[in-house]
N, C-alpha and C positions, 0 to 999 in steps of 0.2 A: 651652197647647195641651193639651187633654185627650188621654189616651190614644186614644179613639175617633179624634179629630182627626188626630193622628198617623199612624194606621194610614190613614184615608181620604187624607192627604197623600202617604204611601207610594206608596199604590195609583194615585194621578193621576201621582207622578213616574215611577213604573215604566212606565206607559202612554206618557207623552211619549218616555221613553227608547225604547221598543219603536218609536214612530213615527218616531223619528230626531230629536226635537226636544229634542236634548241640553241646549242653553243652557237651555231652559225646565224641563227635568228637574233639571239641577243646581242651579237657583234653590230648586227645592221640597225636593230633600234637604239642602240646606243651611238650610233652614226648619226640617226636622225637627232638625238638629243642634244649632240654637240652644235647643233644648228639652231635647234627649235628645242630649247630646254626644257619647255613645258608641255611638249606634245601630247596628248591625251591618248592617242592611240598606242604611242610607244610606251608610256609608262602604264597603262593599261595591260598591255600585252607583258611587259617585264614583270609587272605585279602577278599576272597569272602562272608566268615560268615559275618565279622565286617560291609561289605559293604551293605549286605542284611538285617542287623539288624538296619541300618540307622547310624552307627558309621562312617563317612566317614575320621573323623580325624583318628581313629585308624586304618581303613583300609588303609588310604594313608602312615601311619608310617610303617605299615607291608610291603606295595607293595614296598616301597622306599627301605626298607631294603634287601628285596628280589632280586629287580632289580640291586641292587649296587653289588653283589656277584654272580648274575646269570643273566647277560645280555643278553644272547642268549635264556634264557629258554621262549619259545614263550607264554604261558599261562601266565606267570608273566609280560610280557610284555603288553599284552593285557589288563590284570586287572587293571596294573598300568595306563596304558593310560586311561581307563575308568575313573578310580577314580580321575585321574589329571584332566580330562575333565569334569567330572560331579562337582567337587569341585569348579574348575574354574569358570565355568557358574554360580554356586550358589553364588559365591562371586561376579560375574558381575552383577548379578540379584539383590542383596543386596545395589549395588551402591559403591561397592570397587574395582575399576578399576585397582589400583595399585597392589593389592594382586592378583586379577584375572591374570593380564599380567604375572606376576612373574610365575604363574603355566601353564599359557599356552605357555610360553618360554620353560618351562621344558618339556612340550609336545612336542614340536618342536625339542627337544634334541634327542629325542626318535623317532619321525617321522616327518621329515623336510618337508613333504608336507601334514601335517594333515590339512584337511578341515576347520574344527571348530575352530581349533586354530588360523589358518590364517584368517578365517572371523571375529573372535572375537577381536584378535588383530589389525586388519585393523578399525574394529568399533571403539576400544578404543582409537586409535591414530586419528583418523578421530575427535571423539568427543573432544578430548583434543585439537585439533587445530594442529597437527601435521601432515602436509598434505602429506609431502615428505614420512614418514614413511609409511603412510597409505596405500599411492598408492603403495610403494615398496612392502608391505606386499600382497595388493589385486592382484597387478600384478602376483606375485609368486603363489596366490591361485588360480587365474582363468587358469592360463598355466600348473600348476599340476592338476588341479580338473576342467577340463572344463565342467563337467555335474553339478557341484553343484550350482544350482541357486542363494542361498544366496550370494556367493561370487562375483558373477556377478551383483547382486542388489547393495552391498556396494561399488564395483568398480564403478558403475556408479553414486553413491551418492558422491563418493570422487571427481570424474572428474567434476561431476556439482558444486561443491565446489569451485574447481580452475578455473571455468569458460571455461572448456573444454566442450562447450554443444555437440557438434557432437560427441565426442567419448563417452560422458556420455551417449547419448541416445542409441549407440552400445551396451553399458554395460546393460541397462534395457531390451533392446530388446533381448539379448542372454538370460538373465533370464525368459523372458517371452517365447523364443522359448523351452527352458527346461519346463517350468511350466507356460502354457500360462494363468492360472488364479490365479496368484500371485498378490493378491490385493497392497502390497507396490510398486511392480516393475510398476503396472497400474497407481497408484496415482503420484509416482514420476516422470515417464515419462510424464503423463498428465499434470503436472505443468511445465515440463520443455519444452514440445512443446508448451504451452501457451507462454511462456517466449521467445520462438524463434518466435514468431507470425505466428505459424501452428495451427492455433485455431481449424480447423475443425479436424485434427487427434487428437488434445487434447480433444475434444468433444467426438469421437469415444471412448477413453480410459475410460473416466468416464463414458459414457453410458455402456461400457463393465461392469465396476464395478457394476453398478446399476443391470445389467442383473444378475451377482453373488450374491450380496448381496443388495437387494433393501433398506435395512435401514442402508447402508453405510453412516454416518454422512459425513465424509470428502468428499466422491464422491457427494452426494447431495449439498453442500455447493459449491464446486468445478464447478459442472455442473451448478448450479443456477448460477454463477457469470459469466460463460462464456456463457450463454444464454443471458444474459443481455447485453452482447457485440455484440451479433449477432440479438440484437434488438427483441428477441423471448421472450416478457414479460411474455405471459400467462403461458408459459411451466417454465419459471425462477420463477415466483411468486408460481406456483404449487410444485417446487423442495424446495423452502424455507418454504412453509406450510409444506410439509411432513418433512423436517428437524426439525423443530418446535414440530410437534408432536411427533417424535422419541426422541429428546432431547432438551427440551424447553430453556435449559441454555446454547446451543451453542453459542460460542462467536460471537457476532454481527449479529446472525440470525435474530432476531427481527427488527433489523435496514434494514437489507438487503432488507427483506419483505417489511417493510414500504417505504423505499427508491424506490423500482421497482414499487410498486403500485403508489408512487407520480408520476414516470415518464409515467404511461399510466393514470394518474387522475382517478384512482379507490381509491375513497374516503371511501370505506366500513369500517366501525371501526376507522373511522380517530381519531377521540378525545380519544377512548380508548386506542389505539396504542400509541400516543402521550404522554399521560398521564403515560402509564406504560415505555415507553422508559426513559422520563424525570427521574421517579422516581426510576429507576433502575441505571442510570447514577448517580443521587445523592447517591444511596445506595453503590456505587463503583463496579457495575457489567459492565461487558464489553458488553453491550446490543447493542451498535450501534457504527457505525466508526464515528469519529469526522466530517466528511464532509457531509454524510449523515444526522447528527444531526443537522445541519445548517436551514434545512427545518422542523425541529420539536421544535426547541427552539428560542427564542429572549433573551435569558438572557447570557450575557457575562460571568458570574461566572458559569453557566452550560457549557458554551463552554470549558472553562478552565478544568474543571473536565473530560469531554468527550476526550480533546486532552492528557491530561495526561494520563489516562486510555489506550488509543489508543497506545502512546509512549512507555509505560513501556512494553508493548507487541511485539510492532512492530519494535522500533528501541532503545532499551537501550544503555546506554553509555557504550563504552568499557573500560576496566578495566584501560589502558592506551593509553595517547594520542600521535599521531604521531608528534604534535608540541609540543616541549617542551620549549618554552617560547623564542625561537630565536628571535633575532632582525635583519630584514632584512634591506639592506642599497642600496635599489634600486632608479635608476634614476626616474623611474615612479612607481605608485603605479600598482601593479598587479592586476587587477580586473577580477575576473572569475564569469560567469553566467553559472549555471549548471540547466538544463532544459530537459524534454523530448518534448519540444512544440516550439523548434526552426523550425517552419514549418508553414503551413496552419492552425491557430490556433489562438482562440482569445488573448492568451497571446502573440503569433508571431506578430499580428496585432499592439497589444498595444506597443511592445517594439522595433519594427524595427527602427521606426525613433529615438527613444534614443540611439540605438547601433550607429547609423550613425552619430549622433551628439556628441558623447563623444568626449572630448577633448584629442586627441593623443599625445599631448605634456606633459600630466601631467599622462595618463593612459595607461597600456599595457592592450589591452581587449583580454579577453580569452572565449572562448565558449566551454563548456562541453556539447556535446549532447547526451542525453540518448535516444532520440526516433528515429523514422524511418526519413529516407530522402525522402520526398515526391516529390522530383524534382520540386518543385513549385517556382514561381517567388520571392515569400516571402523568401524562403530557400535561393535564389541565393543571394538577399539583403543582408542576414545576412553574407553569406560566405565572401561578398565583406567588410562588415563592421569592421569583427574581425582581430585582428594581427594574433590569431591562432584560429582555429576552428577544435575542437577534436570530433571525433564521437566515444561516449565510450559506446555504447549499448550493445557491445558484451563483455565488459569488466567485471569483478566482481566488487562488492562494495569496496572491499580493496584495489583492484588493482587501481581504480580509486582514492580512498583517498591517497594511496602512490605516485600515479602520482602527484597529487595537491601538496603534501608535497615537492617533489623533485623539482616541478618547483617554489619553493618559492612563492606561491600566497599570496598576502597580505589579500585579502578580496575574500570572496566566497558568493556568492549570490544564494539562493536557490528560483527558480522560480517556483516550484512546490508544495512544501510543501506534504500534504497528499492528493495528486491527482492522477489521473492514470499514472502508468508507471514511477512515481518519485521513487529516491534512496535516501531516508532521511537517510539511515543508512551510507551512504557516509562520512555526516558529524559528526556521532556518533564515529567516528576514530579522530574526531578533526584535520583535515589534516592542517589547517591554522589558524592564528591568530584570525582573525574576520570573523564571520558566521551570515548571514543574513536572515532573512524570510521576503520575499516580493512578492506580487502580483498575483500569481497563487493560493493561497491558503488563502482566507479571514480570517484569524484567528490566535489566538496563537497557536504555535506547542506544548506547554506544556513541553518542554525539557530544560535543564539548558546549553546544548552544543551550542544552537542558541543564539546568543549575543542580535541580534537586531531585531525589527520588524519594518518595514517602514509604516507610516501611516501619518495622518493630525489630526488637532486637533477636527474636526467634526466626523470623524470615531472613533478615541480613545480619548474623553475629558480625562482630568487628573484625574477625579474621577474614570474612568475605567482601569487607570494604575494597579490597583492592581489584574486585571482580565487575565495578560498578563506575561507568564515566562521570555519573553525576554524585554529588555530595549525598550522603545518606542523612535524612532528616527523620529521626527516630520519634515516633509516636510512643507512650508508655506503656498501652496495653497490646493492642492488636492494630494492625493498618487496615483491616476489614471493615467498614461501617456496616451497620445494620439499621434496620426501619422499626423501631419499638411500636409504632403506630399500627402495625400490621396486626390483625387478630384472625387467629386461626378458628376456621369454623368449627362452631359447637358440634355438628353432625360429623359424626366419624362412620364413614362407609364400612359397610361388613366385609368380611375376608372375602366371600362370596362376591359383593359387588365389585371387588378389586383384582379378582380372577385367581386369589388365593386359596391353598387348601384350608381346612377348617383347622388343623393341628399342624404342628411341626414347627421349627424355627425359621424365621423370614431373614436371610441375609438380604441387604437393601443397599444397591449403587444407582442412584439415578444420575450418574455423570454422562457427559456425552461419551458417545462410541468410541471417538478417536483416543479418548484417555485409557481405553481398557489396553493394556498391553499383555503380550502372551506370557511372560514370567509371572505377572498378576494373576492372568487368568488359571493359569496352574496352580495357584494357590488357592483360588476360590473353588476350583474343581475338588481339590484335595479336601477342602472343608467341607463341602457337600458329601463327599464320599466317607467323611469320618463322623458327621452329624445324620444319622439316618432320618427321613421323614423332611429334611431341610431342603428349602428353596432357594434360589437366586430371583431376586425381583429388580429387573432392570428397567431403564428408560432408552427405548432405543427408537431413533428417528425413520427407519425405513424397513421393510422386507427382506432386502438383500443382507444387511447387517444380523437382524433376527437369524435369517437362514444360515449365514457363516457361524454366527457363534453358536447355534445349536449343533452345528457340525463339528465344531470344535470342542464342544461338551462330550460329544458321542466317540469323537476320536480319543478322549482323555478317559472313557469308562464311565462317563455320567448320562444318564438317561435323560435326553434333551427336553422332556416334559418339564424338567425340573427347573427350567428357565422360564420364568413368568415375565412378560412385557407389559409395562404399565402403559396407558394411552394418555395423551393429552386432556387435561381439563381446563377450561377458561379462566377460571379464578384462581388467585394465587392462594386464598384462603382455604378453597377446598383441597387444592394441593396439598399444602402442608398437613392437613387432617389426615391424609392417607399414610403419612409415616407415623401414625399411631399404630398402624397394623404391621409395622416392621420390628424386628427384634435387634437388629444391629447393622449400622450403616459400614459398610466396607469402602474404604478410599480408593482412589486409583493413585498410579504411580508410573511414570515420574511426575505427570501432570496431576497433581491434586485437585478434589473438588475444592471449589472455593466458594461462589454463592450457594452452592448444593449442601455443602457441609455446613454452613451457616442455618440453612432451611431445617435441615436435619436436627441439630442441636437445638432451634427454637421450637420444634416439636417435641423436644425432649429426648430424641433418639440418641443412643450412645454410638460415636464414632471412632473407629480405629484407623489410625493412618501411619504411614511409613514417611518419616521425616528425612529427606535426602540432602543433597548439596547444592540446589539450586532453587532459586526464588519459588518457582511455581510448585516443586516439591516440598515446601515447606510452610504453605499456608495453613492446611488444616490443624498442622501441630501448634500455630500460632493461635487458632479460634479454641485449640483444647485446654490452652494454658489460659487465655482469657476466661473461660467458663468454670475455671478451676478443677479440670480432670487432666491434668498434664501427663498423667500416666498412660493415658489411651495412646499418646503419641510415641511410636516406638521408631527405631533407629536402623533397622535391616528388615529385610524381607522375611527372613525366619523369625525374628522377634514378633513380626506383625502376624504371621501366620499363627504362632502358638499362642499370641494373646487372643486373637481373633476365636481361636477353638476353645480356650479356656472359658470365655466369656459365654459362647453357645452351649455348652456344656454345663453352665451353672446359672440357671434361671435366677437363683436368688441374689447373685453376685451382679447379674445385668438389671434387676428390680433396683438394686441400691444404686447403680449408676443412673438409672433413671430419676431416682428421687434427687438424687444429688444435684442433676442437673437441671431439673425443675426448681429446685432451692435456690441453686446458683444465679438463676436467671435474674432474680430481683436484687442479688446483691453483689455481682460481679460485672465485669466492664463490657462484655461482648454484647449484652442487649441494652445499654445504656446510651441512646442515641445522645443524649443532651451531654453527659460526660464525654463521648466520645467528641461531639463537634467543639466542645470547649479547648480539647486538647488539640484538636487540628487548628482551631483558630490561634492558639498559641504558638505551634509551628509555622503558621503563616506570619504571624507578628513577628517571630525571632528572624524569618528570612527578611523580612521587610526593614527590620533594625538594621541587620548585617549590611544590605544593600545600601542603606542610608549612611553608614558609616564606612563604605565603600569596600566591603570586604565579604562577598558571598558565600565565602568558604569557610568562615566561623562555624563551629560544630553545633548542630541543633539538635537537642534532646540528648537523652545519655543512653551509651551502650551497654 
């Protein structure tokens, strides 16, 4: 075929292609290739025909052949780039990142600044954990394609994962400047701002998403959680209700709604919600986070299920541990406490004295602080107590874990568990030989990389050990520490100053609102009815819960004015002094008072509790055993009510208990911080020795 004939054939083939007669056109293009095997126009057109027919494999073969021999032919470069890009995206969507990456790299050989390829390769590297490569690619991409929003989005996500929060926010903001309504950029930056404690700005971003897409489930969830932190419970409840209406099976939504309603004592549908939450947890569904679940269930077996469900999603173990069995030979045991609450916080108050009493000849004490520095006097005490105090809140979890491993820490104690602002995933890297769950979270964490849980024989009796993923390390008296250095104010406020009537029995319960359950409130109202002139003195966080509690009292035939609400006072010493004006502390169930019960006993106030079947429902009973009045711990709601009524109607008996508690403070274990610390250190030493012998599952303590 002569060149002129080739040209005529090509013109005819293109004409047929334009007319839609693709088979005839293909035949002619192939006729051309028989004579001119690398003809650019024919290979280009056949690539287009194959691509439009959905045969991307054939299209890629043809365009590859064409580009090899005609690298400067613009139409071929364009179609080859398009085919490569489409096939690579298809492979990526099919979950074949390696095959996709190969094609994206071929694409970059043709077009070094191709935005799609740089974005996708950045994403693939990011998802595979190759942060350095991901950042290199996304940086190249944003520099060469500064108006391509997806590249700024992935750039921000990579920087966020690397712990560069400020730069990550700049990346997300750049994406939003190009495309202001990019949902993913708003979601990611909202979550980032929340982690930077810039909650108002985070709230704005989630609100903007709802304005764009009122049914965006992630935004409703995040918005609801943020609103709980702002104590805007009514709006938070509205968000969770909307979320459940849109997506009834959204992870933890049912529990989030239940928990926030409990925080404002909104008990509408209480029984139905509890029944559904428990049933779904037993069915293996992520219906409720494990901490909130403690207000719904009093069964240790259910608590284990809830913790496992939460852990497998929130903090699964890493594929490889940082600690590889090394045996450290230090002069002292390196003991690290990891917590967001090394500040003015109940955990801080409980542990400050322990930190100060640790034997520095045996332990090197390290604090890894995950929370804010509140500049409080309690924080100052802790700064003085530790050998090393590391503010790690701006570090990523993997950075913290690597630091702990590099420091050759022997024992790491998680004081937070699944509570606010904690980093359980630090422990998922297994940075240290012995990892311990203690104090801040009252229950099992349901994960195998936490070796021990510290408890006592009252909180976890031997028959309950099966419901804990950790090995139980028993302390001899009680698991809850106290600070004997705290002095109660000598000044006792008058009843009038406390807002209390001048006469009558004062029942007291200063626990959080979410710990008050309807069955327990029924008991409290019956007590008020049976003890004329008595009042119930509560500590409530807001007007909504106060309104709801008064409404519930009235519904039960009790004058709402008999509920008295205490206000906050700045100093713990003054707060403790108020307890002197109460006659009897009524504990909550199924989530007991913990620190609050210890405070009441410190002030000499008798506590009545109902010891149930789970860790959080047995804490107050443990304290009563440790102060020498175990008979105040009952084992049913009816026994709880009966004992509280008998004490309220017998002032002499109440006075006897006050005297016993006051006397026992100096002779029993509960307020002996030095003794407690000695026992705690003995447990740590036993853990360390078991690890040195190669068996962290040796029993520690005696049940």
